[in-house]
N, C-alpha and C positions, 0 to 999 in steps of 0.2 A: 879594638875589642872584635874578637872573632865572633861571628853567627853562633856557633855553640854556646858562647860565654855570655850573651846577651839575656839577660832576665827574662825580658818579654820568649824568646824563644825556649827556654828553661822552662817557662810556665806552660807554654803551648806543649813541648815535649811530655811534661808532667800530667798535664790532662789528657794527651794521647794515650798514656800507658794506663791510666787509671779509668776513664769512662768511654774511650772510642769505642770499645767492644761491645756497648750497651746501644749504639747507635744503628736503628733499623729504618732504609729508606721507606717502607710501605707505612711503617708505623707513624713517622714524621710526617706524611702527607695525611695521613687519616687524623692524625691530632691539630693538623694545623691547615685550614682550607685556606690560608692566605699565603703558604707556603711559596709558591710559585713566585707572586707578584714581591715577596720579599727579599727572594733571592734570585731576581733575575733585572735586566736593565734594557730598556730598547732604547736605541738611538734612532730619533727620526731624521731623516734626509731627505732631500729634494727627489731622490732617484729610489727612495723607498726606504724601509727599516730594516735596521741590524739589532737582530736580539740575541743578546750574550744571557744565556740559562745556565745558572750554577745551582740551581736547586736540587738536582740529582746528585749531587755530591752530597758526602757524608759529612755535613757540617750541621751546625744550628746559630742561633743568633749568638750564644757566649764564643763559640769557635770563630765567627765572623769578627767580632770584637778584639779577639786576642789577636788575630790576624792582620788588621788594620793596625794595632797598636805595635805589633812587629814592624809592619812597612813602614810606618813612621820613626820607630825607633832606629832604623837601618838607614834612613835619610831618602827614601824612594821619592817623597815628592821635592825635596830640595835636589835632587839627581835630575828628576823630570823639568823643574823650573833652568835649571842649567843649561839642559838639551836645548829646551826651545828658546834660550837665549843665544845660542852659537857658541856658548864655553865649547873648550876643546876636551869633552870628559872621555873621547878615545886617547886613553894616556900611553897605550901602546905604539901608537902612530902619532900623537900629537895633533889629532884632527877634531873638528866639529862632528857631531852624529846628527846629521839632518835629513832622515828619510822624510822627515815630516815635510821639510820644501816640496816635495812630489806629492804630497796630499791636501796642500795648502788652498784648497779652492776658494779662499776668503782672500786670497793674495794680501794677507797681513805682512808686512816685511818681516824676512828672515836675514837677521846681518851675521854674517861672520868676517870678524876682523874689520868691523865698522862699515863691512859693504852687505847691501841688500842682494841676496842670491836671487831672488823671486824673477826679476827680469829675464835672467838667463834660462831658469828652469822653464818659464812659459814660453820663452822663444823656440825651444827645443822639443816642447810638449806640443806646441801648435804646428812646428814644422812636421812632427810625426802624426799628427792628428790628419793635414792636408795628404802626408805620402799615403798613409792608409786609406783614405777615402778614396784615392786614384786606385790603388791596387784592388780593392774589395767591389769599386763601382764597376771595373773592367776598362777602365782610363789608361791604367798604365798597361804597355803591351810589352812583350819579348821581341826579339830580333826578328820573328818571324811574321809579326803583327798580331799573334795570338794573345788573348787575357792569360793572367797567371791563375794556375788552378792547385799550384803545391807550393807551401814555404816552407824551408828547412831552415832550422835553427840551429848552428854550428857553435858550442860553447861548452865550457866547462865549469865543474864549481858553480857559482852562484849565477852564473850567465847560460846555466842548463837547470839546474834544479827547480830554481825558483818559477821559471816559467813554464816546466814541464807541470809542476803542481798546479800552479793557475790554470793551465790549460785542461787538466783532468777535472778539476773542481768544479768548471764553469761550462763543461762540455752540455750539461741538461739547458741551458740558457741558449744554445745554439740557434742563430737565425739565418744562417747559412753563409758562406764566404769560401776562401781557400782550405785546404787539408793543411794540417801542420804536422811537421816531423820535427824529431830531436836528434843530432848526431852528437855525442861527446868522446866515446871511447876512441883512443888511437888506434886500436885493433882495426886494419881495415876492412875487417869483416862487417861491422857496423855501418859504416858508410857503403860499403857493398851492396848489402842488402836493401838498406833505403834507395839507392839510386837505381837500383832494379826494377823499382815500382814507380818511377817518374819517368816524364817527358820533359828532355831538355827544353823544349820549346815554351813550356809553358810552367817552368819552376822558377822559384826566385829565392836565394840563399841569403841569409843574414849571418854575418860573420860577426861573433860577440867578443871583442878583446880590447880592453882598456888601452893597452900598450901596443897591440898588434903584433905580438911577439910571442904571445903563450903558444908553448912549442904544439900541443895536441890541437889546439884550435887551427892554428896556421897549417899545421900538417894535413887535417882534414879538409881545410880551405883549399889548398892546392890540389888535392885529391878531386874534391868538387869540381874544381875549374877544369882540370884536366879533361874529367868526364863530359863536362859541359862544351868544352872547345871542340869533342871529337864529332858534335853535332854542328856548332855553330860556325865551325873553322874561320873564324874572325875574332882576333883579340878586342876589337872595340865593342863587340856584343856583350863583353862580360858586365859591362856598366849598367846594362839593362835588366840585368840577373843576379846582379851580386849588391847589396847593400853593406853597411858597416854600424855597429856600435862600439865607438873608438874614440880616442883623442889624438891619435896619432897619422895626422893629415897625408904627411908624406908617405908612408908606409901602405897608406890605404889606396893613394893613389896610383902608387907603384904598383899594387895587386890587380888595377884596373879598375876599379871602384871609383865613380865619381863623387868627389867630397862634398857635392852638392846633397849625396845620399847616406852622409858620414852623420851619424846622430851621436852628440857628445853625451858622457854623464860625468859625475863631479866626486872629488875626494870626499866631499862630505856626505855622500851617501854610501859611496864604495859599493854598489849595485847599479848593473845595467839596468836602464830602463827597456822593458821587453817589448820589442816591435811584433813578435809573433802573437802576444796577446791580442791587440786590435786588429790584426790582421786575420787572425784566424777564426774561423767560424765558431770553435767551440768557447771561444771567450765572447761572443756576442749577445747583445742584450735587445732590447726591445727596437724595434725596425732596424735592426743590423747594427744598432749602436754599441758601443763595445766598453768592457770595461776588465781594469785591471787591477791587480791590489795596490799598485804604487798611485794608481792615477784613473780617474774614469776620463777617459779620452774624449769621447762624444756624447755630450749631454742627453738626454730623451728629452 
């Protein structure tokens, strides 16, 4: 049954047509002093509270009941449970959808095809945590012995937009760290304008491509490497200034990147875990500890 044929949807639609015009935000708050508490929820975590406030939407208790009824009718709860159980609900690609594994702070087993994916997830996240600490603390040095001051994320699509949005959203919580730049456009102007503001001796590049064959990303990565080598003049120095988010170790190594600095991600998430989040100042939380949407890498 399609959504518009669902009786719950039709009931909600009819209510909207006949009554929605009478809803007034100011009047609803004046009439119900408990409106905020009724239409908001706070998730308490060890790292602070997360508030979801939907009291400023044009809804009332009747509308909420209808919306919840529609969600149940459409199988939202069942789909949620299937996702958490590792069932392959991504039917277009035949994959499980387990972004939740990246946020699983309790380490509850998350099974896909009978295998718990959490040990591998934790291994990579711990590896990222250690690497990010080295860069932020200044322990990681470039080829000339200088600490990293700038990080350039080279990616496209989900390997660019997600990290970029997190970066912008968390800038107010910055506690210091490298400056972060994003390059995604295959037009050489984007890369050229970025590189013109950087020092090759203190710049680290993150190449985000699962296959390490994404045309736009690899083209930009090669441009960055060429620019870098004009200063370093030593192919072996690439390993100190380039890291990868990928699963293609042979191509990563052929590029000049040390595979010890290759950070894997998984088919079950279909999203790269962004290194620029923990590396950059704009994603820093208390005491320089870092938060990213997919994971809090360094607990406060």
